[in-house]
Residue frames as qw, qx, qy, qz and C-alpha x, y, z in Angstrom:
[[0.244, 0.792, -0.393, -0.398, 136.31, 124.13, 86.84],
 [0.957, 0.282, -0.064, -0.021, 137.23, 121.47, 84.19],
 [0.787, -0.396, 0.219, 0.419, 140.66, 119.97, 84.40],
 [0.598, 0.446, 0.276, 0.606, 141.66, 121.49, 81.10],
 [0.026, -0.898, -0.105, -0.427, 140.81, 125.00, 82.33],
 [0.658, -0.733, 0.131, 0.112, 142.68, 124.43, 85.59],
 [0.794, -0.030, 0.256, 0.550, 145.78, 123.38, 83.61],
 [0.355, 0.680, 0.215, 0.605, 145.54, 126.50, 81.46],
 [0.327, -0.918, -0.035, -0.223, 145.21, 128.68, 84.56],
 [0.766, -0.535, 0.205, 0.290, 148.23, 127.07, 86.24],
 [0.686, 0.288, 0.300, 0.597, 150.20, 127.34, 82.96],
 [0.160, 0.817, 0.172, 0.526, 149.31, 131.03, 82.53],
 [0.513, -0.856, 0.048, -0.046, 150.16, 131.81, 86.21],
 [0.817, -0.268, 0.241, 0.450, 153.51, 130.10, 85.87],
 [0.540, 0.505, 0.267, 0.617, 154.25, 132.10, 82.73],
 [0.106, -0.914, -0.087, -0.383, 153.37, 135.40, 84.44],
 [0.660, -0.722, 0.162, 0.126, 155.56, 134.66, 87.52],
 [0.789, 0.004, 0.298, 0.537, 158.45, 133.56, 85.31],
 [0.355, 0.721, 0.239, 0.545, 158.11, 136.72, 83.26],
 [0.309, -0.930, 0.005, -0.200, 158.20, 139.01, 86.33],
 [0.767, -0.518, 0.239, 0.294, 161.26, 137.25, 87.62],
 [0.713, 0.231, 0.335, 0.571, 163.05, 137.42, 84.29],
 [0.183, 0.908, 0.172, 0.335, 162.41, 141.16, 83.98],
 [0.507, -0.832, 0.159, 0.160, 165.08, 141.64, 86.62],
 [0.506, 0.739, -0.443, 0.026, 167.72, 140.63, 84.10],
 [0.777, 0.178, -0.542, 0.266, 170.87, 138.70, 84.91],
 [0.154, 0.375, -0.525, 0.748, 171.53, 140.72, 88.04],
 [0.669, -0.407, -0.019, -0.622, 168.35, 139.63, 89.74],
 [0.972, -0.227, -0.061, 0.001, 169.95, 136.28, 90.63],
 [0.474, -0.725, 0.447, 0.223, 173.39, 135.56, 92.01],
 [0.470, -0.145, 0.751, 0.440, 174.10, 133.25, 89.06],
 [0.396, 0.394, -0.308, -0.771, 173.29, 134.15, 85.43],
 [0.116, 0.010, -0.970, -0.215, 172.62, 130.44, 84.95],
 [0.177, 0.423, 0.766, -0.450, 169.35, 130.83, 86.82],
 [0.336, 0.582, -0.010, -0.741, 168.21, 133.52, 84.42],
 [0.275, 0.346, -0.732, -0.519, 169.11, 131.41, 81.45],
 [0.036, -0.141, -0.988, 0.045, 167.38, 128.27, 82.77],
 [0.226, 0.518, 0.586, -0.580, 164.26, 130.21, 83.77],
 [0.330, 0.523, -0.263, -0.741, 164.19, 131.80, 80.31],
 [0.228, 0.146, -0.898, -0.348, 164.32, 128.35, 78.68],
 [0.076, 0.322, 0.882, -0.334, 161.55, 127.22, 81.01],
 [0.302, 0.557, 0.231, -0.738, 159.41, 130.22, 79.96],
 [0.300, 0.387, -0.600, -0.632, 160.02, 129.39, 76.35],
 [0.119, -0.075, -0.988, -0.068, 158.80, 125.84, 76.93],
 [0.160, 0.476, 0.678, -0.536, 155.70, 127.18, 78.71],
 [0.337, 0.531, -0.115, -0.769, 155.02, 129.50, 75.82],
 [0.220, 0.174, -0.856, -0.434, 155.36, 126.57, 73.38],
 [0.019, -0.307, -0.935, 0.174, 152.72, 124.70, 75.40],
 [0.206, 0.559, 0.388, -0.703, 150.48, 127.77, 75.54],
 [0.317, 0.430, -0.446, -0.718, 150.70, 128.29, 71.75],
 [0.149, 0.007, -0.959, -0.239, 149.96, 124.59, 71.19],
 [0.076, 0.432, 0.808, -0.394, 146.83, 124.85, 73.36],
 [0.270, 0.744, 0.255, -0.555, 145.70, 127.91, 71.49],
 [0.393, -0.146, 0.652, 0.632, 146.92, 126.87, 68.08],
 [0.305, 0.643, 0.677, 0.190, 143.61, 127.70, 66.39],
 [0.059, -0.839, -0.177, 0.512, 144.18, 131.45, 66.91],
 [0.165, -0.514, 0.456, 0.708, 146.80, 132.12, 64.25],
 [0.177, 0.221, 0.816, 0.505, 144.94, 130.31, 61.37],
 [0.061, 0.747, 0.645, -0.153, 141.82, 132.19, 62.40],
 [0.121, -0.617, 0.073, 0.774, 143.55, 135.47, 61.50],
 [0.008, 0.161, -0.652, -0.741, 142.92, 134.63, 57.85],
 [0.125, -0.447, -0.843, -0.272, 139.19, 133.92, 58.28],
 [0.180, -0.740, -0.600, 0.244, 136.17, 135.96, 59.09],
 [0.133, 0.854, 0.152, 0.479, 135.57, 139.68, 59.31],
 [0.492, 0.024, -0.392, 0.777, 137.85, 142.04, 61.21],
 [0.252, -0.899, -0.249, -0.256, 136.82, 144.53, 63.82],
 [0.005, 0.822, -0.380, 0.424, 138.71, 146.71, 66.26],
 [0.730, -0.521, 0.397, -0.195, 138.87, 144.05, 68.99],
 [0.956, 0.177, 0.138, 0.189, 140.34, 141.44, 66.60],
 [0.465, 0.745, -0.230, 0.420, 142.99, 144.02, 65.64],
 [0.377, -0.746, 0.411, -0.365, 143.84, 144.49, 69.33],
 [0.915, -0.225, 0.331, -0.051, 144.13, 140.74, 69.82],
 [0.848, 0.445, 0.015, 0.287, 146.23, 140.27, 66.70],
 [0.177, 0.831, -0.326, 0.414, 148.63, 143.09, 67.72],
 [0.546, -0.635, 0.460, -0.296, 149.07, 141.75, 71.23],
 [0.942, -0.077, 0.326, -0.039, 149.38, 138.09, 70.26],
 [0.783, 0.536, -0.011, 0.314, 151.58, 138.54, 67.23],
 [0.035, 0.858, -0.354, 0.370, 153.71, 141.03, 69.17],
 [0.721, -0.502, 0.453, -0.151, 154.27, 138.40, 71.91],
 [0.946, 0.188, 0.230, 0.132, 155.19, 135.76, 69.35],
 [0.547, 0.740, -0.148, 0.361, 157.67, 138.07, 67.57],
 [0.206, -0.802, 0.444, -0.342, 159.29, 139.14, 70.81],
 [0.870, -0.301, 0.380, -0.091, 159.50, 135.50, 72.01],
 [0.875, 0.408, 0.041, 0.257, 161.38, 134.56, 68.81],
 [0.306, 0.787, -0.291, 0.450, 163.89, 137.40, 69.32],
 [0.530, -0.673, 0.409, -0.316, 164.27, 136.57, 72.99],
 [0.962, -0.078, 0.259, 0.046, 164.92, 132.87, 72.25],
 [0.753, 0.547, -0.045, 0.364, 167.50, 133.62, 69.48],
 [0.115, 0.793, -0.335, 0.496, 169.30, 136.39, 71.38],
 [0.709, -0.568, 0.322, -0.267, 169.19, 134.36, 74.63],
 [0.970, 0.042, 0.142, 0.194, 170.92, 131.42, 73.03],
 [0.571, 0.666, -0.125, 0.464, 173.48, 133.69, 71.47],
 [0.118, -0.771, 0.347, -0.521, 174.27, 135.34, 74.85],
 [0.901, -0.404, -0.055, -0.148, 174.22, 132.16, 76.91],
 [0.099, 0.675, -0.687, 0.249, 177.22, 131.42, 79.08],
 [0.415, -0.225, 0.801, -0.368, 175.74, 128.28, 80.69],
 [0.725, 0.271, 0.510, -0.376, 172.63, 126.58, 79.30],
 [0.782, 0.600, 0.168, -0.022, 173.57, 126.89, 75.63],
 [0.174, -0.814, 0.487, 0.266, 177.32, 127.58, 75.93],
 [0.662, -0.108, 0.706, 0.227, 177.97, 124.15, 74.29],
 [0.615, 0.716, 0.330, 0.019, 176.75, 125.62, 71.00],
 [0.624, -0.211, 0.216, 0.721, 179.94, 127.69, 70.88],
 [0.272, 0.829, 0.350, 0.341, 178.37, 130.88, 69.50],
 [0.551, -0.364, -0.097, 0.745, 180.93, 133.63, 69.76],
 [0.157, 0.109, 0.297, 0.936, 179.77, 136.29, 67.31],
 [0.251, -0.535, -0.519, -0.617, 176.86, 138.74, 67.26],
 [0.384, -0.380, -0.662, 0.519, 176.90, 139.54, 70.98],
 [0.014, -0.160, -0.083, 0.983, 176.33, 143.22, 70.49],
 [0.417, -0.144, -0.503, -0.743, 173.27, 142.66, 68.31],
 [0.524, -0.313, -0.792, -0.011, 171.99, 139.97, 70.73],
 [0.234, -0.309, -0.547, 0.742, 172.22, 142.25, 73.77],
 [0.201, 0.106, -0.074, -0.971, 170.32, 145.00, 72.02],
 [0.504, -0.150, -0.645, -0.554, 167.71, 142.61, 70.68],
 [0.451, -0.310, -0.795, 0.263, 167.26, 140.96, 74.10],
 [0.095, -0.255, -0.392, 0.879, 166.81, 144.29, 75.82],
 [0.327, 0.075, -0.249, -0.909, 164.35, 145.57, 73.28],
 [0.516, -0.134, -0.752, -0.388, 162.40, 142.36, 72.92],
 [0.344, -0.243, -0.811, 0.407, 162.10, 141.66, 76.64],
 [0.060, 0.289, 0.373, -0.880, 160.50, 145.00, 77.47],
 [0.456, 0.097, -0.368, -0.805, 158.13, 144.97, 74.48],
 [0.468, -0.134, -0.868, -0.092, 157.25, 141.36, 75.35],
 [0.140, -0.290, -0.705, 0.632, 156.30, 142.51, 78.88],
 [0.286, 0.242, 0.040, -0.926, 154.07, 145.24, 77.41],
 [0.527, 0.060, -0.608, -0.591, 152.37, 142.89, 74.89],
 [0.375, -0.163, -0.896, 0.171, 151.92, 140.16, 77.52],
 [0.035, 0.288, 0.541, -0.790, 150.26, 142.68, 79.87],
 [0.443, 0.198, -0.232, -0.843, 147.94, 143.82, 77.04],
 [0.476, -0.009, -0.838, -0.265, 147.16, 140.15, 76.40],
 [0.173, -0.232, -0.821, 0.492, 146.17, 139.70, 80.05],
 [0.228, 0.290, 0.257, -0.893, 143.88, 142.75, 79.88],
 [0.485, 0.161, -0.469, -0.720, 142.14, 141.50, 76.78],
 [0.585, -0.126, -0.793, -0.112, 141.40, 138.18, 78.53],
 [0.101, -0.239, 0.569, -0.780, 140.47, 139.72, 81.87],
 [0.718, -0.090, 0.038, -0.689, 136.86, 138.58, 81.63],
 [0.846, 0.130, -0.507, -0.097, 137.83, 135.00, 80.78],
 [0.374, 0.254, -0.706, 0.544, 140.33, 134.98, 83.67],
 [0.369, -0.200, 0.411, -0.810, 137.67, 136.23, 86.12],
 [0.841, -0.007, -0.174, -0.512, 135.27, 133.53, 84.98],
 [0.748, 0.199, -0.617, 0.144, 137.88, 130.78, 85.35],
 [0.218, 0.223, -0.642, 0.701, 138.66, 132.03, 88.85],
 [0.280, -0.559, -0.779, 0.049, 135.06, 132.19, 89.78],
 [0.211, -0.294, -0.265, 0.894, 135.21, 135.93, 90.34],
 [0.079, -0.288, -0.493, -0.817, 132.60, 136.98, 87.84],
 [0.418, -0.618, -0.648, -0.152, 129.75, 136.39, 90.27],
 [0.453, -0.482, -0.358, 0.660, 131.43, 138.38, 93.00],
 [0.154, -0.119, 0.154, 0.969, 131.43, 141.49, 90.75],
 [0.125, -0.563, -0.684, -0.446, 127.71, 141.37, 90.20],
 [0.335, -0.772, -0.416, 0.343, 127.40, 143.37, 93.42],
 [0.268, 0.900, 0.067, 0.336, 127.75, 147.09, 92.70],
 [0.452, -0.852, 0.264, -0.011, 129.85, 147.65, 95.82],
 [0.802, -0.237, 0.442, 0.324, 132.26, 144.85, 94.92],
 [0.631, 0.578, 0.302, 0.419, 132.53, 146.16, 91.33],
 [0.019, 0.970, -0.047, 0.239, 133.27, 149.69, 92.52],
 [0.615, -0.690, 0.369, 0.097, 135.87, 148.40, 94.99],
 [0.828, 0.064, 0.411, 0.376, 137.55, 146.27, 92.32],
 [0.461, 0.759, 0.184, 0.422, 137.65, 149.17, 89.88],
 [0.250, -0.951, 0.139, -0.117, 139.05, 151.44, 92.61],
 [0.744, -0.459, 0.420, 0.243, 141.85, 149.01, 93.40],
 [0.728, 0.327, 0.393, 0.456, 142.67, 148.56, 89.71],
 [0.206, 0.927, 0.081, 0.303, 142.68, 152.38, 89.21],
 [0.445, -0.847, 0.290, 0.030, 145.03, 152.86, 92.16],
 [0.800, -0.191, 0.463, 0.331, 147.33, 150.09, 90.94],
 [0.613, 0.577, 0.333, 0.424, 147.34, 151.48, 87.42],
 [0.032, -0.984, 0.045, -0.167, 148.04, 155.00, 88.75],
 [0.566, -0.676, 0.438, 0.178, 151.02, 153.67, 90.63],
 [0.810, 0.191, 0.443, 0.335, 151.97, 151.75, 87.47],
 [0.389, 0.877, 0.064, 0.275, 152.40, 155.07, 85.67],
 [0.304, -0.880, 0.359, -0.062, 154.86, 156.15, 88.40],
 [0.786, -0.286, 0.520, 0.173, 156.66, 152.82, 88.22],
 [0.739, 0.549, 0.288, 0.262, 156.84, 153.01, 84.43],
 [0.200, 0.934, -0.149, 0.255, 158.66, 156.37, 84.72],
 [0.485, -0.744, 0.455, -0.062, 160.92, 155.41, 87.66],
 [0.811, -0.122, 0.545, 0.171, 161.94, 152.10, 86.23],
 [0.072, 0.618, -0.465, -0.629, 162.52, 153.76, 82.82],
 [0.667, 0.223, 0.709, 0.050, 160.68, 151.07, 80.91],
 [0.532, 0.819, 0.166, -0.133, 160.04, 153.45, 77.99],
 [0.032, -0.808, 0.531, 0.251, 163.85, 154.01, 77.65],
 [0.434, -0.208, 0.858, 0.177, 164.35, 150.31, 76.97],
 [0.586, 0.518, 0.615, -0.103, 161.38, 150.01, 74.71],
 [0.477, 0.875, 0.086, 0.016, 162.67, 152.81, 72.44],
 [0.834, 0.114, -0.057, 0.537, 166.41, 152.19, 72.97],
 [0.016, -0.925, 0.100, -0.365, 166.96, 155.46, 74.71],
 [0.401, -0.672, 0.604, -0.152, 169.08, 153.43, 77.13],
 [0.744, 0.385, -0.507, -0.205, 171.02, 150.52, 75.65],
 [0.371, 0.178, -0.840, 0.354, 171.96, 148.77, 78.90],
 [0.614, -0.572, -0.482, -0.255, 169.76, 147.34, 81.65],
 [0.094, 0.384, -0.561, 0.727, 170.12, 148.86, 85.10],
 [0.654, -0.492, -0.549, -0.168, 168.63, 147.24, 88.19],
 [0.085, -0.590, 0.427, -0.680, 168.76, 149.13, 91.47],
 [0.636, -0.194, -0.742, 0.083, 168.84, 146.29, 93.99],
 [0.149, 0.029, -0.538, 0.829, 169.02, 148.73, 96.85],
 [0.493, -0.139, -0.061, -0.856, 165.33, 149.40, 96.33],
 [0.475, -0.089, 0.801, -0.354, 164.71, 145.70, 97.15],
 [0.029, -0.050, -0.912, -0.406, 163.20, 142.81, 95.34],
 [0.105, 0.557, 0.770, -0.294, 159.72, 143.25, 96.91],
 [0.184, 0.711, 0.076, -0.674, 159.44, 146.79, 95.48],
 [0.040, 0.305, -0.716, -0.626, 160.68, 145.50, 92.13],
 [0.032, 0.291, 0.944, 0.154, 157.83, 143.01, 91.96],
 [0.100, 0.680, 0.531, -0.496, 155.31, 145.60, 93.19],
 [0.092, 0.584, -0.261, -0.763, 156.47, 147.99, 90.47],
 [0.085, 0.161, -0.826, -0.533, 156.23, 145.45, 87.69],
 [0.058, 0.444, 0.889, -0.100, 152.89, 144.09, 88.86],
 [0.122, 0.710, 0.311, -0.620, 151.56, 147.62, 88.90],
 [0.123, 0.473, -0.491, -0.721, 152.84, 148.17, 85.35],
 [0.006, -0.142, -0.950, -0.277, 151.22, 144.94, 84.24],
 [0.097, 0.628, 0.695, -0.337, 147.96, 146.21, 85.73],
 [0.115, 0.643, -0.060, -0.755, 148.39, 149.53, 83.96],
 [0.150, 0.241, -0.725, -0.628, 148.81, 147.91, 80.48],
 [0.014, -0.289, -0.957, -0.030, 146.10, 145.34, 81.21],
 [0.110, 0.629, 0.522, -0.565, 143.69, 148.03, 82.33],
 [0.175, 0.523, -0.313, -0.774, 144.39, 150.06, 79.16],
 [0.123, 0.060, -0.878, -0.459, 143.67, 147.00, 77.01],
 [0.022, 0.444, 0.866, -0.231, 140.53, 146.23, 78.95],
 [0.139, 0.642, 0.243, -0.714, 139.28, 149.76, 78.50],
 [0.160, 0.388, -0.575, -0.702, 140.11, 149.69, 74.79],
 [0.056, -0.138, -0.965, -0.215, 138.29, 146.40, 74.40],
 [0.102, 0.582, 0.687, -0.424, 135.20, 147.83, 76.07],
 [0.191, 0.590, -0.119, -0.776, 135.26, 150.88, 73.77],
 [0.132, 0.174, -0.813, -0.540, 135.47, 148.51, 70.77],
 [0.015, -0.347, -0.937, 0.041, 132.50, 146.51, 72.05],
 [0.130, 0.632, 0.429, -0.633, 130.47, 149.66, 72.71],
 [0.196, 0.475, -0.388, -0.766, 131.21, 151.03, 69.24],
 [0.098, -0.027, -0.934, -0.343, 130.15, 147.66, 67.73],
 [0.027, 0.486, 0.827, -0.280, 126.87, 147.64, 69.77],
 [0.161, 0.675, 0.223, -0.684, 126.06, 151.15, 68.63],
 [0.698, 0.639, 0.323, -0.010, 126.39, 150.16, 65.00],
 [0.065, -0.842, 0.412, 0.341, 129.96, 151.28, 64.44],
 [0.450, 0.543, -0.662, -0.253, 132.53, 149.59, 62.27],
 [0.961, -0.161, -0.027, -0.223, 131.98, 145.78, 62.47]]
């Protein structure tokens, strides 16, 4: 694997791990400073990711559109919009990393924006992973392993089981309540343990990613059959 591709994989992996940790909110760590610093780190990682993929956004104004391009645009632009709201609201709510700015107003708006944007960001990020699943498999050298029918069936079975559990986790964790502001404060049940927290959110990531992967395949099939270009 070329050095550039390795760097991109490490960068993407770090962003995913940071996102999962940040989904626990301020109460996931003993000090809220850790959450703030990790959020700032994730923002810097995203800036690097956008810089490496800077050709994508200008490309939105060129060429012909099809269903897959729409999916990509929704996921990527959704991530960018959520990242902006997370950065602004995070700075406004900061009690440590950005406290020196002395921002004292707008806390109510910032809390709502941060809650809403963080959970939509997680959904869009997971969709983004699903849309690039093939590329990720190629970079990890897994594409060849799935040429075997048995390996492909096993991989799909594992993904299906994880996605199925992801539906359960989505309901139990109440992600939809935060995404549609049915609950305006974040609740984290630490009695269930951090390991289960990560398992739940990884399963939800797989759920959204699998949905995006399935949608992308439908788009490709429709295109191959002579559907809308």
